[in-house]
C-alpha positions in Angstrom: 13.3 12.6 -20.7 11.1 8.8 -20.2 13.3 6.1 -20.0 12.5 3.1 -22.8 14.0 -0.4 -22.2 14.2 -2.2 -25.7 14.2 -6.2 -25.2 15.3 -8.3 -28.0 18.0 -10.6 -28.9 18.4 -9.8 -32.6 20.5 -6.8 -32.6 19.1 -5.2 -35.6 15.7 -5.1 -34.2 17.4 -3.3 -31.0 18.8 -0.8 -33.6 15.8 -0.2 -35.1 13.8 0.2 -32.0 16.5 2.7 -30.9 16.5 4.8 -34.0 12.6 5.4 -34.3 12.5 6.0 -30.5 15.4 8.6 -29.6 14.6 11.1 -32.2 11.2 11.2 -30.7 12.6 12.4 -27.0 13.0 9.5 -25.5 16.1 7.5 -23.9 16.6 4.2 -25.0 18.3 1.3 -23.4 18.8 -1.9 -24.8 19.1 -5.5 -23.1 19.4 -8.6 -25.0 17.6 -11.2 -23.5 14.9 -11.3 -20.4 17.7 -11.9 -17.5 19.4 -9.1 -18.8 15.9 -6.9 -18.9 15.1 -7.7 -15.0 18.4 -6.6 -13.9 17.9 -3.3 -15.4 14.5 -3.1 -14.6 15.4 -3.3 -10.8 18.3 -1.3 -11.3 17.4 1.7 -13.4 13.4 1.3 -12.9 12.6 2.6 -16.7 9.3 4.3 -17.6 8.7 1.2 -20.1 9.3 -1.8 -21.6 9.6 -2.8 -25.1 10.0 -6.9 -25.2 10.4 -9.4 -27.5 8.4 -12.4 -26.6 10.1 -15.4 -28.4 14.0 -14.8 -27.1 16.6 -17.8 -25.7 16.9 -18.3 -21.8 14.3 -16.2 -19.9 11.9 -15.2 -22.6 9.3 -12.0 -22.6 6.3 -13.7 -20.8 8.7 -15.0 -18.0 10.4 -11.5 -17.4 7.3 -9.8 -18.1 5.6 -12.1 -15.0 8.8 -11.2 -12.9 8.4 -7.6 -13.6 4.4 -7.7 -12.6 4.9 -10.1 -9.6 7.5 -7.5 -8.0 5.8 -4.7 -5.7 8.3 -2.3 -6.7 8.2 -2.9 -10.4 4.6 -3.8 -11.3 3.6 -0.6 -12.3 6.1 -0.2 -15.1 4.2 -0.7 -18.3 5.2 -3.6 -20.3 4.6 -4.2 -24.4 5.4 -7.4 -25.5 6.3 -7.4 -29.1 5.5 -10.4 -31.1 5.3 -12.0 -34.5 3.2 -15.0 -33.0 -0.6 -14.9 -34.5 -3.6 -16.1 -32.5 -5.7 -15.4 -29.5 -3.7 -17.7 -27.2 -0.6 -15.9 -27.4 -2.4 -12.5 -26.5 -3.7 -14.9 -23.4 -0.6 -15.9 -22.4 0.9 -12.1 -22.5 -2.7 -11.1 -20.5 -2.1 -13.6 -17.7 1.6 -12.3 -17.7 0.6 -8.7 -16.9 1.4 -7.6 -20.1 -0.2 -3.9 -20.8 -0.3 -3.7 -24.3 1.1 -5.8 -27.6 2.6 -5.1 -30.9 3.0 -7.7 -33.6 5.8 -8.1 -35.9 6.2 -6.5 -38.6 5.0 -3.0 -36.5 3.5 0.2 -37.9 5.9 3.0 -36.9 3.2 5.4 -36.1 1.0 2.7 -34.0 4.3 2.3 -31.9 4.9 5.4 -31.5 1.2 6.1 -30.7 1.0 3.3 -27.6 4.0 4.3 -26.6 3.2 7.6 -26.1 -0.1 6.5 -24.2 1.2 4.0 -21.8 4.2 6.8 -21.1 1.1 9.3 -19.9 -0.3 6.5 -18.1 2.5 5.7 -16.2 3.3 9.7 -15.2 -0.5 9.8 -14.0 0.3 6.6 -11.7 3.6 8.2 -10.7 2.1 11.5 -9.6 -0.2 9.1 -7.7 2.2 7.2 -6.0 4.2 10.8 -5.2 1.1 11.7 -3.6 0.9 8.6 -1.4 4.5 8.9 -0.4 3.8 12.5 0.5 1.0 11.5 3.1 3.1 8.6 4.3 5.7 11.3 5.1 2.8 13.3 7.1 2.3 10.1 9.2 5.6 9.8 10.1 5.8 13.5 10.8 2.8 13.0 13.2 4.1 9.8 15.1 7.9 12.4 15.4 5.8 14.9 16.8 5.4 12.7 20.0 7.8 10.4 21.1 5.7 8.7 23.7 4.0 7.2 20.5 7.5 6.2 18.7 7.0 2.7 16.8 3.3 2.8 17.4 2.3 3.1 13.5 4.4 0.4 12.7 3.5 -1.8 15.7 -0.2 -1.3 14.5 0.7 -2.4 10.4 2.3 -6.0 11.9 0.0 -6.4 14.1 -3.2 -5.5 11.5 -1.3 -7.3 8.9 -1.0 -10.8 11.1 -4.7 -10.2 11.8 -5.4 -10.0 8.2 -3.6 -12.9 7.4 -5.3 -15.4 10.2 -8.5 -14.2 8.8 -7.7 -15.4 5.4 -8.0 -11.6 3.7 -6.4 -11.3 0.2 -3.4 -9.1 -0.7 -5.5 -5.7 -1.3 -6.6 -5.9 2.3 -3.8 -6.7 3.6 -2.1 -3.9 1.6 -4.6 -1.8 3.1 -4.0 -2.8 6.7 -0.4 -2.2 6.6 -0.9 1.1 4.9 -3.7 1.6 7.3 -1.5 1.2 10.3 0.9 3.9 9.1 -2.1 6.4 8.1 -4.7 5.9 10.7 -4.3 8.9 12.3 -2.7 11.3 9.4 -5.5 13.8 11.0 -3.9 14.5 13.8 -1.5 17.1 11.5 -4.0 19.2 12.1 -4.3 18.9 15.5 -2.5 21.9 17.8 0.8 20.6 19.8 -1.3 22.2 22.9 -4.1 19.7 22.9 -2.0 16.7 20.8 0.8 16.7 23.2 -1.0 17.4 26.3 -0.5 15.6 29.5 -3.2 16.3 31.7 -6.8 15.4 31.5 -8.5 17.1 28.3 -11.6 19.3 28.7 -14.4 18.4 26.8 -14.1 20.9 24.3 -10.2 19.5 23.6 -11.5 15.9 23.2 -14.0 17.0 20.9 -11.1 18.5 18.8 -9.3 15.5 18.9 -12.2 13.6 17.5 -11.9 15.8 14.2 -8.8 13.7 13.5 -10.6 10.9 12.0 -12.3 13.3 9.9 -9.5 15.5 9.1 -7.5 12.4 7.8 -10.3 11.0 5.8 -10.3 15.0 3.8 -6.8 14.8 3.4 -6.5 11.8 1.3 -9.6 12.4 -0.4 -9.9 10.1 -3.6 -6.5 9.0 -4.0 -7.1 6.1 -5.9 -4.1 4.1 -4.2 -5.5 4.9 -0.7 -9.2 4.1 -1.4 -9.1 1.0 0.7 -7.4 2.7 3.3 -9.8 5.8 3.6 -12.5 4.1 5.8 -9.5 2.9 8.1 -8.7 6.5 8.7 -12.3 7.9 9.4 -13.6 4.9 11.3 -10.9 3.3 13.2 -12.6 4.7 16.7 -16.2 3.4 16.2 -17.3 1.1 18.4 -19.6 -2.2 17.9 -22.3 -0.5 20.4 -22.3 2.7 18.1 -21.0 4.5 20.7 -17.8 5.4 18.4 -16.9 8.2 16.1 -17.3 10.0 13.8 -20.5 8.3 12.5 -21.6 6.5 15.3 -21.2 3.0 13.3 -22.8 -0.1 14.7 -22.3 -3.2 14.4 -21.3 -4.5 10.5 -21.6 -1.3 9.6 -18.0 -0.6 11.1 -15.7 -1.9 7.7 -13.9 -5.2 9.0 -10.4 -3.5 8.2 -11.3 -0.6 10.6 -12.5 -2.7 13.4 -9.6 -4.6 12.9 -7.0 -1.8 13.3 -9.3 -0.3 16.3 -8.6 -3.5 18.2 -4.7 -3.5 17.5 -4.5 0.6 18.2 -6.4 -0.2 21.4 -4.3 -3.2 22.5 -0.9 -1.2 21.2 -2.0 1.7 23.6 -2.2 -0.8 26.6 0.8 -2.0 26.5 2.7 0.8 25.6 4.2 3.7 28.2 2.9 6.8 28.4 4.1 9.7 30.6 1.1 9.4 32.6 0.8 5.6 32.2 2.7 2.4 32.8 2.7 -0.1 30.4 0.2 -3.1 31.1 1.5 -6.7 30.6 0.1 -8.7 28.0 -2.1 -10.7 30.5 -3.4 -7.4 31.9 -4.2 -6.0 28.4 -5.8 -9.0 27.4 -8.1 -8.9 30.3 -8.9 -5.2 29.7 -9.3 -6.2 25.8 -11.6 -8.7 26.6 -13.6 -7.0 29.1 -14.3 -4.0 26.4 -15.4 -6.4 24.0 -17.7 -7.7 26.8 -19.1 -4.6 27.1 -20.2 -4.2 23.5 -17.1 -2.0 22.0 -15.7 -4.7 19.9 -16.2 -8.0 18.2 -15.5 -10.6 20.5 -14.7 -13.2 18.2 -12.2 -10.8 16.7 -10.1 -10.0 19.4 -10.2 -13.4 20.5 -8.8 -14.1 17.3 -5.9 -11.5 17.8 -5.2 -12.2 21.4 -4.7 -16.1 20.7 -3.6 -16.2 17.1 -1.8 -12.7 16.5 0.2 -11.7 19.8 -0.1 -14.8 21.9 1.7 -16.8 18.9 4.7 -14.1 18.8 5.1 -14.8 22.4 3.1 -11.8 24.3 3.4 -8.3 23.5 5.7 -7.2 25.9 5.6 -3.5 27.2 7.2 -1.2 24.8 9.1 1.8 26.6 
């Protein structure tokens, strides 16, 4: 059953809302102020918060903003219940991140309708989160198949988000880079172990099959809303600036910037990581090779320079990954 957190400093209001919601099949938890509400939200993650605005200590606006600023709780719908009139109070609530409003005294039928509507949306969001979690688990499964790539995805996520910071990208792009680092090779779930884990040289046919992982990954995440900004990374991180990459042969700025970033850090991490068939390169050697590939037209030279000089060098050099 969905859980609704009722937050009000007036005990009578808490009892009234509880009496209206419990017969409709909801589990009702209560808090007497914003501070207590935040503790319960973090500990129990209710499905919906009904919160009074005017409360002592931590008011509803402050508590709402804190819920929406926390990545772990920001998708919990918050309905602000207020006796304040006028657009100014509504604007303040919107700026705090409120999902809906109820005016005191409230209509019982309106209350129940708004609760049902927001809980339905929360259910859809939870389903999307579950789908993303499954795909993230698939990515971890792929990495576990090949012990030689242990930690590769996590390093890419760190490198890429650090690069995004250097470029001044916004939070959504930084989040996409973090997810993209983990998910860039998720399509390898469709590549047989005999080919994926082969230590010898791949035949042309086997190499063509490996290339299909970008398309498989793109199809796997489909139209999942939470990963829409990651999809170009998964499909295009093997594109090259001169058009020699795959799967679409994109050239220059037709390659999405986030995919270019992942492509650069992917190659760098491969160079500096030991494999059964090669030793790990030192940072200077890997930097020289990466700059040589940029000079050949495979990557944007300015992006490579920024990565080497502002990300890896600042972190003290890459070192070798065993």
